[in-house]
N, C-alpha and C positions, 0 to 999 in steps of 0.2 A: 093738250091737257094743261090746265093752269097750275101755277106753283102753289104750294101750301102756304097758308098765311103764317106770318110770324106771331108767336104768342105775345099778348100785350105786355109791355114793360121790358121786352128784350130787344136787342138789336141784331141786324143781319150781319153779313160779311163786312168787315172793315177794309176799305180800300185807301191806299195812300198814293199821293201824287206830288211831284215837286211843283212848287208855286213861286219860288224865288231862287235866283242864281247869283253867284258872285261874279266879279269881273273876269275871272278865269273860266267861267262857264260851268262851274261846279254847283250842283243844287245845294242850297244852304237853308231852305225853308220848305217844309212839307205840310200838306193838308191831309187829314184823315177824314173820311166820310163814311157814313152808314145810314141805313134806313132804320127808323125807330118808330114802332107803333105805340103811340102814347096811350094813356089810360082812357082817352075819349075815342079810341079805335080809329084815329086818323094817323096814317103813316106819314112821317115827316123825314126829310133828309136833314141830318145833323152833321155839322162839320166843325173841326177845330184844327189849329195850326201849331206846329212845334218846330224846333231847330233841326230835328232829325225825325226819321220815321217813327221810332219808338216814342219820342216826345209828343208827336202828333196824336198817336193812339192813346197815350196816357191822358192827354188833355181832353180828348173825346170821351173817354171813359168817365172822367171826372164830371164833365158836363152832363152826360146821360144820367149819372147817379144823382145829380142835383135835381133833375127834372121830376 
């Protein structure tokens, strides 16, 4: 059974993953990703980076709000 479509102009689950590491091996840069069905009905993967997980999610939310 297929998944339900996302309503236009809203995003799906936001995932975060580490993309940068310090010399000590600690994650110091994170990327937040989500699928976003734009107003033209094309679902796109949008991403933004921040210095921590919350920062990445906040950057992503700001970019989606501007779209």
